[in-house]
N, C-alpha and C positions, 0 to 999 in steps of 0.2 A: 698710534701704536708703532713702535720701531720694528725693524725687520727681525731682530732677534726674538722679540715677543711674539711676532706672528709665527715664526718657526717653532718656538716653544709651544704655542697653542696647537699647532698642527701635530707635533710629536705627541703631545698629551692625548689628542684625539685618536691617533694611530695606536697608542698603547692599549686601548680598550678593544681593538679589533681581534676577532678570532683569526686563526691561520687561513681559513677559507676566505674570509673577508679581506685579509691582507693580500692574498694572491689575486683576488678580484680587483683590488685597488691598484696593484702593480700593473696588471694587464690593462686596465682602463687608462692608466697614465701612459703606457707604451702605445696603445692605440691612438689616444688623443693627440699626443705630441710626436708620434713617429720615432720613438727612441726605444732602446733596449736597456733594461736594468743590468744585463750582463756586460754590455758595452761600457756602461758607466763605471763598473768595477774595474775594468781594464784601464780605462782612462785615468782613474784615480791612482791605481797601482803603478802605472807607467810601464814603458816597454822593458826596462831593466828587470822589474819584478816578474813580468810575464816570461821573459827569457829564462830567468832563474828557476821558475816553477817548471817550465818545460824540460829543463835539464835534470831536475831532481825527480820528476815523476814520469813514468812511462805507462801507457795503456797496453795491456796484454790481451790479444785477440786469439780466439781459436777459429781457424779457417777450414779445418777438416777434422773429422771425428776420430780416426784411428781405431784402436780396439775399443769397441763400444762400452763394454762393462768397465774396463780399466779407466777409460776417459770419464765415465760417470762417477766412479769412485774418486778419481783425482779432483774432479770438479767439486764434489761434496767436501773433500778435505780443504780445498781453498775457500769454499763458501758453505760452511756448515748450516747456514740458515735455509738452504735449498732443501726441499723435500726430495725424496727419491724420484717421485714422479716429475717434479719440476726439472730436476737435473737431467732425467731421461729425455724429456721433451726438448730441453735446450740443446742437448748433444745431438739429437736426431734432426734438429732444425739447422745445424751448422752447415754453411756452404761458403764458398769464396765470396759470393754476392751478399750473404747475410752472416757474417762472422759473429761469434758470441764473445762479448766483452767480459773479461774477468774483473775489470776495473783498473784503476790507476795505482801503481805501486812505485816505491823507490826503485832506482835502477838495479840494485843488487837483488832485491826481492823479485823483480820482474824477470831477471836472468835465471833465478832459481826456478820460477814457474815455467819458464821456457824449457828448461832441461827436463823438468818433471813431466810435462805433457809430451815432449819429444820421446821420452822413454816409453810411453804408452801408445806411441804411434800416431798421436794427434799432430796437427800442423799448427803450432802456435806462431804468432809473430808479435813483435813489439812495435808499437806505433809511436 
């Protein structure tokens, strides 16, 4: 059996796995061989692709609450999937040591969010 046939057989076997089984498989591979699936992605993409991604996307963090109700409303505008209770808990838990991540956004969107949260008295920062 040639290498390409072996790889083909492995891929066919993996196609039948559930998501949970796939996650378990990846973890087992990482543990067994001391590698990280995330590191492999970076190695394949190369340093130029990683630098390009870093320039185009910025993570927005909230490090202080500001006006509580306004911050909760702003957070729910940005992330409408959050329930009122989840947004309230997230805002109440914000500290310098444990900031709340709004996620990664393109630079212009990140700057818009920065202004939005500064207006309500929160302390956002771009990472």
